[in-house]
C-alpha positions in Angstrom: 24.7 -0.5 -12.5 27.9 -0.3 -14.4 26.9 -2.4 -17.4 28.2 -1.9 -21.0 25.5 -1.4 -23.5 24.5 -4.1 -26.0 22.5 -4.0 -29.2 18.9 -5.2 -28.7 18.0 -8.3 -30.6 15.4 -8.1 -33.4 13.1 -10.4 -31.4 12.3 -7.5 -29.1 10.5 -5.5 -31.8 7.8 -8.2 -32.3 4.3 -7.4 -31.1 3.2 -9.0 -27.8 0.4 -11.4 -27.5 -2.1 -11.2 -24.6 -0.2 -12.4 -21.5 -1.1 -15.7 -20.0 -1.7 -16.1 -16.3 0.3 -18.3 -13.8 -1.9 -19.0 -10.9 0.1 -21.8 -9.5 2.2 -19.6 -7.3 -0.2 -18.9 -4.5 2.5 -20.4 -2.3 6.1 -19.0 -2.3 7.6 -19.6 -5.7 10.5 -21.9 -6.2 14.0 -20.8 -7.3 16.3 -22.7 -9.7 19.9 -22.1 -8.9 22.2 -23.3 -11.7 25.5 -22.0 -10.3 26.9 -25.4 -9.5 29.9 -25.9 -7.1 31.2 -22.3 -7.6 27.9 -20.9 -6.3 28.5 -22.7 -3.0 32.0 -21.2 -2.4 32.4 -18.3 0.0 32.6 -14.9 -1.6 36.2 -13.4 -1.6 34.6 -10.3 0.0 34.5 -12.3 3.3 38.3 -12.2 3.5 38.1 -8.4 4.0 36.7 -9.1 7.5 40.2 -10.2 8.6 41.1 -6.5 8.3 39.8 -5.9 11.8 42.4 -8.2 13.3 44.9 -5.5 12.3 43.4 -3.2 14.8 44.6 -5.5 17.6 48.1 -5.1 16.3 47.9 -1.4 16.5 46.4 -1.4 20.0 48.5 -4.1 21.6 52.3 -3.7 21.2 53.0 -7.4 21.6 50.7 -8.2 18.8 52.1 -5.6 16.3 52.7 -8.4 13.8 48.9 -8.6 13.4 49.0 -5.3 11.5 49.6 -7.4 8.4 45.9 -8.2 8.5 45.2 -4.7 7.3 46.1 -5.9 3.9 43.0 -8.1 3.8 41.0 -4.9 3.6 41.9 -4.8 -0.1 39.4 -7.6 -0.6 36.8 -5.0 0.3 37.3 -3.7 -3.2 36.4 -7.1 -4.7 32.8 -6.1 -5.7 34.2 -3.0 -7.5 36.8 -4.8 -9.5 34.6 -7.9 -10.2 32.4 -5.6 -12.4 35.4 -5.1 -14.7 36.3 -8.7 -15.1 35.0 -10.9 -18.0 31.8 -12.7 -17.1 32.1 -16.3 -16.0 28.5 -17.1 -17.1 28.1 -20.1 -19.4 24.7 -18.8 -20.7 23.8 -15.5 -22.3 23.6 -12.4 -20.3 19.8 -11.7 -19.8 20.4 -8.0 -19.9 22.1 -8.0 -23.3 19.0 -6.4 -24.9 19.2 -3.3 -22.6 21.2 -0.3 -23.7 22.2 1.8 -20.7 23.8 5.2 -20.5 27.0 3.7 -19.2 28.4 2.8 -22.5 31.9 1.9 -21.4 33.8 1.0 -18.3 36.1 4.0 -18.4 33.8 6.5 -16.7 32.9 4.2 -13.7 36.6 3.3 -13.3 37.7 6.9 -13.2 34.9 7.7 -10.8 35.8 4.9 -8.4 39.4 6.1 -8.3 38.5 9.7 -7.3 35.9 8.4 -4.8 38.8 6.8 -2.8 39.5 10.4 -1.7 36.0 10.9 -0.4 36.2 10.4 3.5 32.4 10.2 3.9 32.2 7.3 1.5 35.2 5.5 2.9 33.8 5.7 6.4 30.4 4.3 5.2 32.3 1.5 3.4 34.0 0.6 6.7 30.6 0.6 8.4 29.2 -1.8 5.8 32.2 -4.1 6.2 32.0 -4.1 10.0 28.3 -4.8 9.8 28.9 -8.2 8.2 30.3 -9.5 11.5 27.0 -9.2 13.6 25.0 -10.5 10.6 27.1 -13.6 10.3 26.9 -14.2 14.1 23.2 -13.5 14.2 22.5 -16.2 11.7 25.3 -18.5 12.8 26.6 -18.4 9.2 23.4 -19.9 7.9 22.2 -16.8 6.0 18.7 -16.4 4.6 18.0 -17.7 1.2 14.8 -18.4 -0.8 14.5 -21.8 0.9 15.1 -20.7 4.5 13.4 -17.3 4.6 9.7 -17.3 5.4 8.3 -14.0 4.1 5.6 -12.6 6.4 4.2 -9.8 4.2 2.8 -9.7 0.7 4.7 -7.0 -1.3 3.9 -5.3 -4.5 6.4 -3.8 -6.8 7.4 -0.3 -5.5 6.8 1.3 -8.9 3.9 2.2 -11.2 3.8 1.0 -14.8 6.4 -1.2 -16.5 10.0 -1.1 -15.2 13.1 -3.1 -16.2 15.3 -5.0 -13.7 18.9 -4.3 -14.7 20.5 -5.9 -11.7 19.6 -8.4 -9.0 17.8 -11.7 -8.5 17.2 -14.5 -6.0 20.3 -16.5 -6.9 24.1 -15.9 -6.6 24.4 -16.0 -10.4 22.2 -12.9 -10.8 22.7 -11.3 -7.4 23.0 -7.5 -7.1 26.0 -7.8 -4.8 26.4 -11.3 -3.3 29.3 -10.4 -1.0 27.6 -7.3 0.4 25.2 -9.0 2.7 22.7 -6.1 3.0 22.5 -5.9 -0.8 22.6 -9.6 -1.6 19.0 -9.7 -2.8 18.6 -6.1 -3.9 17.3 -4.9 -7.3 18.3 -2.0 -9.6 15.3 -0.9 -11.7 15.0 1.5 -14.6 12.5 2.3 -17.4 13.3 1.2 -20.9 11.7 2.1 -24.2 10.7 -0.5 -26.8 14.3 -0.3 -28.2 15.7 -1.3 -24.8 17.2 2.1 -24.2 17.1 3.7 -20.7 17.5 7.2 -22.0 17.0 9.7 -24.9 19.6 12.0 -26.4 23.2 11.5 -25.3 22.4 10.3 -21.7 24.9 12.7 -20.1 22.3 14.3 -17.8 19.7 12.7 -15.4 16.8 14.4 -17.2 17.7 12.3 -20.3 16.6 9.1 -18.5 13.1 7.6 -18.8 12.8 6.7 -15.1 14.1 10.1 -13.7 11.3 11.7 -11.7 8.9 8.8 -12.0 6.7 8.1 -8.9 7.6 5.4 -6.4 5.3 3.7 -4.0 5.3 1.9 -0.7 5.5 -1.9 -1.4 3.2 -2.7 1.6 1.6 -1.1 4.6 4.1 0.0 7.2 5.8 2.8 9.2 8.6 5.0 8.0 11.6 4.5 10.3 14.1 6.6 8.3 13.6 9.3 5.7 16.7 11.1 4.4 16.4 13.9 1.9 18.7 16.9 0.8 21.3 14.9 -1.1 21.8 16.4 -4.5 21.1 14.6 -7.8 24.4 14.6 -9.6 24.2 16.7 -12.8 26.2 14.2 -14.8 25.1 10.7 -15.8 26.2 8.0 -18.2 28.7 6.3 -15.9 29.9 9.3 -13.7 29.6 9.0 -10.0 29.1 12.0 -7.7 32.5 12.9 -6.2 30.7 14.8 -3.3 28.3 12.0 -2.3 27.9 11.6 1.4 26.0 8.3 1.5 25.9 5.6 -1.1 22.1 5.5 -0.8 21.7 9.2 -1.6 18.2 10.2 -0.6 16.4 7.1 0.8 13.4 5.8 2.7 13.3 2.8 5.1 9.9 1.4 5.9 9.1 -1.2 8.6 6.5 -3.7 7.4 6.8 -6.4 10.1 9.3 -7.6 12.7 12.5 -8.3 10.8 11.2 -7.0 7.4 12.1 -3.5 6.3 12.1 -2.1 2.7 14.7 0.3 1.5 14.2 2.6 -1.5 17.4 4.5 -2.5 18.8 7.1 -4.9 15.6 9.1 -4.6 15.2 12.5 -6.3 16.1 15.4 -4.1 13.0 17.0 -2.5 10.7 14.3 -3.7 10.1 12.4 -0.4 6.6 13.0 0.7 6.7 11.2 4.1 8.6 11.6 7.3 10.0 9.3 10.0 7.1 7.9 12.1 4.5 8.3 9.3 2.3 5.3 8.5 2.1 4.5 4.8 -0.3 2.3 2.9 0.5 -0.2 0.2 0.7 1.6 -3.2 0.9 5.1 -1.6 3.3 7.4 -3.5 6.2 8.2 -1.2 9.0 9.6 -3.5 10.3 9.9 -7.0 13.2 8.1 -8.8 16.4 10.1 -8.7 20.1 10.1 -9.3 21.5 10.7 -5.8 24.3 8.9 -4.0 26.4 6.1 -5.6 24.5 6.1 -8.9 26.0 5.9 -12.5 22.6 6.8 -14.0 19.1 7.4 -12.6 17.5 4.2 -11.2 15.7 2.8 -8.2 17.6 0.6 -5.7 15.2 -1.5 -3.8 15.9 -4.2 -1.1 14.2 -6.0 1.7 16.3 -6.3 4.9 16.0 -7.7 8.4 17.1 -4.6 10.3 16.3 -0.9 10.2 20.0 0.0 9.9 21.5 -0.4 6.4 24.9 -1.1 7.9 23.8 -3.9 10.2 21.2 -5.5 8.0 21.0 -8.8 6.1 19.3 -8.6 2.7 16.2 -10.9 2.3 15.0 -12.6 -0.8 11.6 -11.0 -1.7 8.9 -12.3 -4.0 6.2 -9.9 -5.2 2.5 -10.6 -5.7 0.2 -9.7 -8.5 2.6 -8.7 -11.3 3.2 -9.2 -15.0 6.6 -10.3 -16.1 7.8 -9.7 -19.7 10.8 -11.8 -20.6 13.6 -10.7 -23.0 11.9 -12.6 -25.9 8.7 -10.6 -25.4 6.7 -13.4 -23.7 4.5 -11.9 -21.0 2.8 -13.7 -18.1 0.7 -12.7 -15.1 1.9 -14.1 -11.7 0.1 -14.3 -8.4 3.5 -14.5 -6.8 7.0 -14.4 -8.2 10.7 -13.6 -7.8 12.0 -11.2 -10.3 15.5 -11.2 -11.9 17.7 -9.0 -14.1 16.6 -8.7 -17.7 12.9 -8.9 -17.0 10.3 -6.1 -17.5 7.9 -6.1 -14.6 4.6 -4.4 -14.0 2.4 -4.4 -10.9 -1.2 -5.6 -11.5 -3.3 -4.2 -8.7 
């Protein structure tokens, strides 16, 4: 969620017409991927898996030369540094109209530097990296995508009212974190006002943000398999990351909806989770509130569908939602029976 702000175009201030309805998507919607050849190349993040060969060099004296593979662990920082590189997109950024509290890259960069001294976060990072190995083997390197994944459950948006997608989509071009397999098809969601701002005032505190404390709901019927609360909401926002975070998810919920389909709601407000492990939840039931816990530069909801209850051993799954309204950046709104969502869109459940 480390995005520089941009001025909202004048088109956004125009009044909206009554939205049209797209009823052609009773079957899973199609996805257009315009990434070309580059989108088919392996992510540099995969090179970080060679790091684990260095362990052999440490354990076996005759293989000590293999300790050079530890250097490949530096590729684990690729997702972090990629966010500071110029965009390679040939088209316009669909989030240009959104003004977020992270107004420059300086604060996130400073935060990432001091987080390298956080042993809890570094250990969790290694767990995430190691978890790629069983995922790749489980799928024999043919990972789920919108064409290969057959979604079993109908999911609604996990929010009430209109929210804005600021990160994520069903293609590599708009992916939340393509190289982080569990988060490949995740979404970051906030609430924006009609000027496209995510906050009021100076945006330095979580209470300044429109989404902070807003209710979140179960996206479908299911059973809670993990509920973690007690992580503080960091008192600073606008690009600063909590130096004392113990888990990148902060407070979170994991819900099982079917075999191989689990939803994760993360960065929840401390003390807001209303369900416990083993509880059965119903679609649309309020389960928590949006917060600013964990690896969060400003209050937002991190949502993903995954194939395993463990965040560290899961593969992210492309999820399409049913019965929703999508408002594009130009103000055009349309009701959908089923649709994928992507960054830059304002989305509303229509139950």
